[in-house]
C-alpha positions as CSV (number, residue, x, y, z in Angstrom):
1,M,18.6,-30.1,-15.3
2,N,20.3,-27.0,-16.8
3,K,19.1,-23.6,-15.8
4,L,15.9,-22.5,-17.5
5,D,16.7,-20.5,-20.6
6,K,14.8,-17.5,-21.9
7,E,13.9,-19.1,-25.2
8,T,12.3,-22.2,-23.7
9,F,10.3,-20.1,-21.2
10,S,9.1,-17.7,-23.9
11,F,7.9,-20.6,-26.0
12,W,6.1,-22.2,-23.1
13,V,4.3,-18.9,-22.3
14,T,3.3,-18.2,-25.9
15,H,2.4,-21.8,-26.7
16,P,1.0,-23.4,-23.6
17,E,-1.1,-25.8,-25.6
18,E,2.1,-27.5,-27.0
19,L,3.5,-28.6,-23.7
20,L,4.8,-32.1,-23.8
21,P,4.9,-34.8,-21.1
22,A,8.7,-34.4,-21.0
23,D,8.2,-30.7,-20.0
24,I,6.5,-31.5,-16.7
25,Q,9.8,-32.4,-14.9
26,P,11.6,-29.2,-16.0
27,L,8.6,-27.2,-14.9
28,T,8.6,-28.8,-11.5
29,E,12.3,-28.1,-11.1
30,A,11.8,-24.5,-12.3
31,I,9.1,-24.0,-9.7
32,S,11.5,-25.2,-7.0
33,A,14.1,-22.7,-8.3
34,Y,11.7,-19.8,-8.8
35,P,8.8,-20.3,-6.2
36,Y,7.4,-16.8,-6.8
37,C,7.0,-17.1,-10.6
38,Q,3.3,-17.1,-11.2
39,S,3.5,-18.3,-14.9
40,L,5.3,-21.5,-13.9
41,Y,2.4,-22.7,-11.7
42,L,0.0,-22.0,-14.6
43,L,2.1,-23.9,-17.1
44,A,2.5,-26.8,-14.7
45,A,-1.3,-26.9,-14.2
46,K,-1.9,-26.9,-17.9
47,A,0.7,-29.6,-18.6
48,T,-0.5,-32.0,-15.9
49,S,-4.2,-31.5,-16.8
50,V,-3.4,-32.9,-20.2
51,H,-0.6,-35.4,-19.7
52,Q,-0.8,-36.5,-16.0
53,K,-4.4,-36.1,-14.8
54,S,-3.7,-38.1,-11.6
55,H,-1.5,-35.2,-10.4
56,A,-3.5,-32.4,-12.0
57,V,-5.6,-31.5,-8.9
58,E,-2.6,-30.5,-6.8
59,Y,-1.1,-28.3,-9.5
60,V,-4.4,-26.7,-10.4
61,R,-4.9,-25.7,-6.7
62,Q,-1.4,-24.2,-6.6
63,A,-2.1,-22.3,-9.8
64,A,-5.4,-21.1,-8.5
65,A,-3.7,-19.7,-5.4
66,H,-1.2,-17.7,-7.5
67,A,-3.6,-16.7,-10.3
68,L,-5.0,-13.2,-10.6
69,S,-8.1,-14.5,-12.2
70,R,-9.4,-18.1,-11.7
71,N,-11.8,-17.6,-14.6
72,A,-8.8,-17.0,-16.9
73,L,-7.1,-20.1,-15.4
74,R,-10.2,-22.2,-16.2
75,K,-10.2,-20.9,-19.8
76,L,-6.5,-21.7,-20.1
77,I,-6.9,-25.3,-18.9
78,E,-10.0,-25.9,-21.0
79,N,-8.4,-24.4,-24.2
80,E,-10.9,-21.5,-24.2
81,F,-8.4,-18.8,-23.8
82,Q,-8.0,-16.5,-26.9
83,W,-4.5,-15.2,-27.2
84,S,-4.1,-11.6,-28.5
85,E,-1.7,-11.2,-31.5
86,N,-0.5,-7.9,-30.1
87,L,0.2,-9.6,-26.7
88,L,2.2,-12.4,-28.4
89,S,4.2,-9.9,-30.5
90,R,4.9,-7.9,-27.4
91,L,6.1,-10.9,-25.4
92,N,8.4,-11.9,-28.3
93,E,9.9,-8.4,-28.3
94,L,10.5,-8.4,-24.6
95,S,12.2,-11.8,-24.8
96,L,14.7,-10.4,-27.3
97,K,15.9,-7.5,-25.2
98,Q,16.6,-6.7,-21.6
99,V,15.7,-3.3,-20.2
100,P,18.1,-2.1,-17.5
101,I,16.5,-1.3,-14.2
102,P,18.0,1.7,-12.2
103,D,19.4,0.9,-8.7
104,D,17.0,3.3,-7.0
105,Y,13.9,2.1,-8.9
106,K,12.6,-0.1,-6.0
107,K,13.1,2.6,-3.5
108,E,11.4,5.3,-5.5
109,S,8.5,3.2,-6.6
110,Y,7.9,2.1,-3.0
111,E,7.9,5.7,-1.8
112,L,5.5,6.7,-4.6
113,F,3.2,3.7,-3.8
114,K,3.2,4.6,-0.1
115,R,2.3,8.2,-0.8
116,K,-0.6,7.2,-3.1
117,A,-1.9,4.7,-0.6
118,E,-2.0,7.3,2.2
119,Q,-3.8,9.8,-0.1
120,N,-6.4,7.3,-1.4
121,H,-7.0,5.5,1.9
122,P,-6.9,8.0,4.8
123,F,-8.9,5.5,6.9
124,S,-7.9,2.2,8.4
125,S,-6.0,0.0,6.0
126,N,-7.7,-3.3,7.3
127,P,-9.5,-4.9,4.3
128,I,-13.2,-5.3,4.5
129,F,-13.2,-8.3,2.1
130,D,-11.1,-11.4,2.5
131,F,-9.3,-12.1,-0.9
132,A,-9.0,-15.9,-0.3
133,K,-12.6,-16.7,0.6
134,S,-15.8,-15.1,1.7
135,V,-16.0,-15.0,5.5
136,A,-18.1,-13.0,8.0
137,F,-16.2,-10.1,9.6
138,E,-16.6,-7.6,12.5
139,E,-15.2,-4.1,12.8
140,H,-13.8,-3.3,16.2
141,P,-13.4,0.5,16.7
142,I,-11.0,1.8,19.4
143,A,-13.0,3.0,22.5
144,E,-11.6,6.1,24.2
145,S,-13.2,5.4,27.5
146,P,-15.2,2.5,29.2
147,E,-18.3,4.7,29.1
148,D,-18.2,5.1,25.3
149,E,-17.5,1.4,24.6
150,T,-21.1,0.5,24.2
151,E,-21.9,3.4,22.0
152,L,-19.0,2.9,19.6
153,K,-19.3,-0.9,19.2
154,P,-21.3,-1.6,15.9
155,E,-23.6,-4.5,15.3
156,P,-21.9,-7.5,13.6
157,I,-23.0,-7.9,10.0
158,G,-24.8,-11.2,9.3
159,E,-24.5,-11.0,5.6
160,V,-21.3,-12.5,4.0
161,L,-20.1,-10.4,1.1
162,P,-17.7,-11.8,-1.6
163,I,-14.8,-9.8,-3.0
164,I,-15.7,-7.6,-5.9
165,D,-12.8,-6.0,-7.7
166,E,-14.8,-4.0,-10.3
167,V,-17.6,-2.5,-8.2
168,I,-15.6,0.1,-6.2
169,L,-18.6,2.3,-5.8
170,A,-20.5,-0.4,-4.0
171,E,-17.6,-1.0,-1.7
172,K,-17.5,2.6,-0.6
173,E,-21.2,2.7,0.0
174,I,-21.0,-0.4,2.2
175,R,-18.3,1.3,4.3
176,T,-20.5,4.4,4.6
177,T,-23.4,2.2,5.7
178,L,-21.3,0.5,8.3
179,E,-20.2,3.8,9.8
180,Q,-23.7,5.1,10.0
181,Q,-25.2,2.1,11.9
182,K,-26.9,2.7,15.2
183,S,-25.4,1.8,18.5
184,A,-25.8,-1.6,20.1
185,D,-28.3,-0.5,22.8
186,E,-31.1,0.1,20.2
187,P,-33.6,-2.6,19.3
188,V,-32.3,-5.3,17.0
189,A,-35.6,-5.1,15.0
190,M,-34.7,-1.6,13.8
191,I,-31.4,-2.8,12.4
192,E,-33.0,-5.8,10.6
193,S,-35.7,-3.6,9.1
194,P,-35.7,-3.5,5.2
195,D,-33.3,-1.0,3.8
196,P,-33.8,0.0,0.2
197,E,-30.2,1.2,-0.1
198,R,-28.9,-2.1,1.3
199,N,-31.1,-4.1,-1.1
200,R,-29.8,-2.1,-4.0
201,Q,-26.2,-2.9,-3.0
202,L,-26.9,-6.6,-2.7
203,Q,-28.6,-6.6,-6.1
204,I,-25.4,-5.1,-7.6
205,I,-23.4,-7.9,-5.9
206,E,-25.8,-10.6,-7.2
207,D,-25.6,-9.3,-10.8
208,F,-21.8,-9.4,-10.6
209,I,-21.8,-12.9,-9.3
210,K,-24.0,-14.0,-12.3
211,R,-21.4,-12.5,-14.7
212,E,-18.5,-14.2,-12.9
213,P,-19.8,-17.7,-11.9
214,M,-16.4,-18.7,-10.5
215,I,-16.7,-16.4,-7.6
216,Q,-18.1,-18.2,-4.5
217,R,-21.5,-17.2,-3.4
218,P,-22.0,-16.3,0.3
219,R,-23.2,-19.2,2.5
220,L,-25.4,-18.3,5.5
221,N,-24.8,-21.8,7.0
222,T,-21.1,-22.1,7.7
223,S,-21.5,-25.9,8.3
224,E,-22.3,-26.4,4.6
225,Q,-19.4,-27.8,2.5
226,A,-19.1,-26.4,-1.0
227,D,-18.2,-28.9,-3.6
228,Q,-15.1,-27.9,-5.6
229,E,-15.3,-28.3,-9.3
230,D,-12.7,-30.5,-10.8
231,L,-11.4,-28.6,-13.8
232,T,-9.6,-31.6,-15.2
233,R,-12.8,-33.5,-16.0
234,R,-13.7,-31.1,-18.8
235,T,-10.2,-31.0,-20.2
236,P,-10.1,-32.5,-23.7
237,A,-8.1,-35.6,-24.2
238,N,-4.6,-35.4,-25.5
239,S,-4.5,-35.4,-29.3
240,G,-0.9,-36.6,-29.4
241,V,2.0,-34.8,-31.1
242,P,1.0,-31.1,-31.9
243,V,0.9,-30.3,-35.6
244,T,2.1,-26.7,-35.6
245,E,4.8,-24.8,-37.3
246,A,6.3,-23.8,-34.0
247,F,6.7,-27.4,-33.0
248,A,8.3,-28.2,-36.3
249,Q,10.8,-25.3,-35.8
250,I,11.8,-26.7,-32.4
251,L,12.4,-30.2,-33.9
252,A,14.5,-28.6,-36.6
253,R,16.6,-26.8,-34.1
254,Q,17.1,-30.1,-32.2
255,G,18.4,-31.8,-35.3
256,K,15.3,-33.9,-35.8
257,S,14.8,-33.0,-39.5
258,D,12.7,-36.1,-40.4
259,R,10.1,-35.4,-37.7
260,A,10.0,-31.8,-38.7
261,I,9.4,-32.7,-42.3
262,D,6.5,-34.9,-41.3
263,I,5.0,-32.0,-39.4
264,Y,5.3,-29.8,-42.4
265,V,3.7,-32.4,-44.7
266,K,0.7,-32.6,-42.3
267,L,0.5,-28.8,-42.3
268,M,0.4,-28.9,-46.1
269,L,-2.5,-31.2,-46.1
270,K,-4.2,-29.2,-43.4
271,N,-3.6,-25.8,-45.0
272,P,-3.4,-26.3,-48.8
273,E,-3.3,-22.5,-49.4
274,K,0.2,-22.5,-47.7
275,K,1.5,-25.5,-49.7
276,V,4.3,-23.4,-51.4
277,Y,5.5,-21.9,-48.1
278,F,5.7,-25.3,-46.4
279,A,7.4,-26.8,-49.5
280,E,10.2,-24.3,-49.1
281,K,10.6,-25.2,-45.5
282,I,10.8,-28.9,-46.4
283,A,13.4,-28.1,-49.1
284,A,15.5,-26.1,-46.6
285,L,15.5,-29.1,-44.3
286,K,16.4,-31.6,-47.0
287,G,19.2,-29.5,-48.4
288,P,21.7,-30.3,-45.6
289,Q,20.8,-34.0,-45.7
290,D,21.5,-34.2,-49.5
291,Q,24.9,-32.6,-49.1
């Protein structure tokens, strides 16, 4: 296969619903050549969920591992994703030009990121929430002497908290609560006593989970196995050749004028108000054939 060109990649990104079975092999080779390109995994999951459902589960799992939002991935596979016209026009503009990147850009941006990280997070950089999955965690502070070890060691948290990107305030309050817990030599009953502040935090988390059902709920019993939803089951069946103007333009560029004319005729029947426009397109394609 030839090297992936910019025009083909831009068309795939802006028209993922028009991926063909023949595009799966180029996508697989492009993933091998560019293993860190997130968009290629999403496009491969979309194509296989429509044309090769037997291999869709593998590609959907890879796309979920690279996706920033699994909810957006689900909408893309189920054809529920609404593309913004401003976003599409911006992608087309970026595909037509290349912005030069200074040589010292990476060095300066990294130094700026490092300074901001130190200012915003003066405490330990260990994350409280696991991004991949919800797991129980323990915080191990550094004891200065053997005598203070029992006083500084906090009680393990029995609750399992999922990752929450939008509720930053709740995350800070949870950190504050962990730091203010009593030492291990106090009765366990006092730690398990009802805490109104803790209940309010858990209520915020539950409300967020209801708004984002794709986020996994915490499981108190670790032996339970959570059934993974197969996104390909709800994928609509393939409707055949896409009847769109973009697909007709691709056929025309490939020299397949007859197929492009058939697409325009179907578009005329589908959109009678654009009959004159599509008639001009058909006449432009028939012109070279008549000569």
